[in-house]
C-alpha positions in Angstrom: -20.0 23.1 -28.7 -17.4 25.5 -27.2 -20.1 27.0 -24.9 -21.1 23.5 -23.6 -17.5 22.6 -23.0 -16.8 25.7 -21.0 -20.0 25.2 -19.1 -18.9 21.7 -18.2 -15.5 22.9 -17.0 -17.2 25.6 -14.9 -19.4 23.1 -13.3 -16.5 20.8 -12.4 -14.6 23.7 -10.9 -17.6 24.7 -8.8 -18.1 21.1 -7.7 -14.5 20.7 -6.5 -14.3 24.2 -5.0 -17.3 23.3 -2.8 -15.5 20.3 -1.3 -15.1 20.7 2.4 -11.5 21.1 3.6 -12.5 20.1 7.2 -11.7 16.5 6.6 -9.1 14.8 8.8 -8.3 11.1 8.8 -5.6 9.2 10.6 -2.1 9.7 9.2 -1.9 6.0 8.3 -5.4 5.7 6.9 -4.9 3.0 4.2 -1.2 3.4 4.5 -0.3 0.8 7.2 0.0 -2.2 4.8 3.4 -2.6 3.1 5.2 -5.3 1.2 7.0 -7.9 3.4 9.9 -9.7 1.6 10.1 -13.5 2.0 12.6 -16.1 0.6 11.4 -17.9 -2.5 11.5 -21.6 -2.9 14.5 -21.4 -5.2 16.6 -19.3 -2.7 19.4 -21.1 -0.9 18.5 -19.5 2.5 15.0 -20.6 3.7 14.9 -17.9 6.4 16.1 -14.3 6.3 16.0 -11.0 8.2 15.2 -7.9 6.2 15.8 -4.2 7.1 14.6 -1.4 4.9 13.9 2.4 4.9 11.7 4.3 2.5 9.7 7.4 1.7 5.9 7.6 1.5 4.1 10.4 -0.3 0.3 10.6 -0.5 -2.8 12.8 -0.2 -5.5 12.7 2.5 -9.0 11.5 1.6 -10.1 15.0 0.5 -7.3 15.0 -2.1 -6.4 18.5 -0.9 -3.7 18.0 1.7 -0.4 16.1 1.5 1.4 13.7 3.9 5.0 12.8 3.6 6.7 10.3 5.9 9.9 8.2 6.3 9.6 4.6 7.4 11.9 2.0 8.9 11.1 -1.7 8.7 12.6 -4.8 10.4 11.1 -8.2 9.5 11.8 -11.9 9.3 10.7 -14.1 6.4 10.5 -17.9 6.0 9.7 -20.3 3.2 8.4 -23.8 3.9 6.8 -26.5 1.7 4.4 -24.4 -0.3 3.9 -21.8 2.5 5.6 -18.4 3.2 5.5 -16.6 6.5 6.7 -13.1 7.5 6.4 -10.9 10.5 8.0 -7.7 11.7 7.8 -4.2 13.2 8.0 -0.7 11.7 8.3 2.9 12.8 7.2 6.1 10.9 8.0 9.8 11.3 6.1 12.3 9.0 4.5 15.6 8.4 0.9 16.6 7.5 0.9 19.6 5.2 -2.1 21.8 4.4 -3.1 25.3 3.4 -3.8 27.6 6.4 -7.5 27.7 5.4 -10.2 29.8 6.8 -11.5 27.6 9.7 -11.1 27.9 13.4 -7.9 29.5 14.8 -6.6 26.0 15.8 -7.1 24.9 12.2 -4.9 27.6 10.7 -1.6 25.8 10.4 0.7 24.7 7.5 2.0 21.4 8.9 1.8 19.1 11.9 4.1 16.3 13.0 3.0 12.7 13.2 4.6 9.4 14.1 3.5 5.8 14.4 4.8 2.4 15.5 3.3 -1.0 14.6 3.7 -4.6 13.5 2.9 -6.5 10.4 2.4 -10.2 9.6 1.7 -12.1 6.4 1.3 -15.7 5.3 0.6 -17.2 1.9 0.3 -20.4 0.0 2.3 -20.9 -3.2 3.1 -23.3 -6.0 6.3 -23.3 -7.9 7.0 -23.6 -11.7 10.7 -23.9 -12.6 12.0 -20.4 -11.8 8.8 -18.9 -10.5 6.7 -19.0 -7.3 3.0 -18.3 -7.7 1.8 -17.1 -4.2 -1.8 -17.5 -5.2 -3.4 -16.7 -1.9 -2.2 -14.8 1.1 -3.4 -12.9 4.2 -1.7 -9.8 5.5 -2.4 -7.8 8.6 -1.0 -4.6 10.1 -1.5 -2.9 13.5 -0.4 0.7 14.0 -0.5 3.3 16.8 -0.2 6.9 15.9 1.1 9.8 18.0 2.1 13.4 17.6 0.6 16.8 17.0 -1.7 15.7 14.2 -3.3 13.0 16.4 -3.8 15.6 19.2 -5.3 18.0 16.7 -7.9 15.5 15.5 -9.0 14.6 19.0 -9.5 18.3 19.8 -11.8 19.0 16.9 -13.5 15.6 16.5 -16.9 16.8 18.0 -17.1 20.1 16.2 -20.1 20.6 13.8 -19.2 20.7 10.1 -15.9 18.7 10.6 -15.5 15.2 9.3 -12.9 13.7 11.6 -11.6 10.2 12.4 -9.8 10.6 15.7 -8.6 7.0 16.0 -4.9 6.5 16.7 -5.0 2.7 16.5 -5.7 1.0 13.3 -6.0 -2.7 12.3 -5.9 -3.6 8.6 -6.4 -7.1 7.1 -6.5 -8.1 3.5 -5.9 -10.7 0.8 -2.9 -10.9 -1.5 -1.8 -12.6 -4.6 1.8 -12.5 -5.9 4.1 -13.8 -8.6 7.9 -13.8 -7.9 10.5 -15.2 -10.3 14.3 -15.0 -10.9 16.2 -14.0 -14.0 17.0 -16.7 -16.5 20.7 -15.9 -16.7 21.2 -14.8 -13.1 19.2 -16.5 -10.3 20.3 -13.9 -7.9 18.0 -11.3 -9.5 14.4 -11.7 -8.6 11.3 -9.7 -9.6 7.9 -9.8 -8.0 4.4 -8.3 -8.4 1.9 -8.4 -5.5 -1.7 -7.3 -5.5 -3.4 -6.5 -2.1 -7.1 -5.7 -1.3 -8.2 -5.2 2.2 -9.8 -2.9 4.7 -9.4 -1.3 8.1 -11.5 -2.6 10.9 -13.2 -0.8 13.7 -15.8 1.9 14.1 -15.3 4.5 11.4 -17.6 7.5 11.9 -15.5 9.3 9.3 -16.8 7.0 6.6 -20.4 6.9 7.8 -20.6 10.7 8.1 -18.7 11.7 5.0 -18.2 9.1 2.3 -21.8 7.8 2.6 -23.1 10.9 0.9 -20.2 12.8 -0.6 -18.6 12.4 -4.1 -14.8 12.5 -3.4 -14.5 8.7 -3.3 -16.9 5.8 -3.8 -18.1 4.6 -0.4 -16.7 1.1 -1.1 -13.2 2.5 -1.3 -13.7 4.3 2.0 -13.2 0.9 3.8 -11.8 -1.5 1.1 -8.8 -0.4 -0.8 -6.4 -1.9 -3.3 -2.6 -1.7 -3.5 -0.1 -3.0 -6.0 3.6 -3.6 -5.2 6.7 -4.3 -7.3 9.7 -6.1 -5.7 13.2 -6.2 -7.1 16.0 -8.2 -5.4 19.7 -8.3 -6.5 21.8 -10.5 -4.3 21.1 -9.4 -0.8 19.8 -5.9 -1.7 16.2 -5.2 -2.6 13.8 -2.4 -3.5 10.0 -2.0 -3.5 7.7 0.5 -5.0 4.0 0.5 -4.0 1.1 2.3 -5.5 -2.5 2.6 -4.4 -3.6 5.9 -2.9 0.1 6.8 -2.5 3.6 6.2 -3.8 5.9 4.4 -1.4 9.5 3.8 -2.4 11.8 1.6 -0.2 15.3 0.2 -0.2 16.6 -2.6 2.0 19.0 -5.4 2.7 18.4 -9.1 3.6 20.7 -11.4 5.5 
């Protein structure tokens, strides 16, 4: 029994040690969607402006290298009769961190800067039950444009043999959402919400075709379609969100 267990562990280690480290995806790959606050039907103000800043920490698709970024968001949200609408812009500055590795000379680095700018929009239908809004069906979209050293690096190595590279710097992601938001029984100025998102990034993705179609790091389905869950907390005009999917994204903001 002990020998079989040790043999299994050895096979797993060999399997993961054989994973190629020459895998480079866009810095915002599956990271461009983020929760957009909107007024609830029970809020006094039916339109609001939201500003927020946060920290995003996640791995690349190989699960070997890390990306960390700071993000600033500015958005506008509205509530109508059984419809919510939000739209806004965002900016990101971050760092791609990796081991120096044993690849080409230009691949021997420890970190590269990246930045991005973009816009988001979302709309949903809802029905309300006393102190709760059930936003049962929504659509969210995000467009982003990446720039910086990491984007330049991917372009330079995109055609090299043995490298799995998505050199795109413009991403468009669209998906469906469902959310429940409700206020505290004793204090209507405290709200909690949970949102589920599932969507995908559009466009030609040679990265997925060449790599995820025959490798074992991720199921091919999750190479294009990905889930994300968000928790929203609002106290008076201040709010916070934490989002999890292939990352952890923590954000704090203010609405007025």
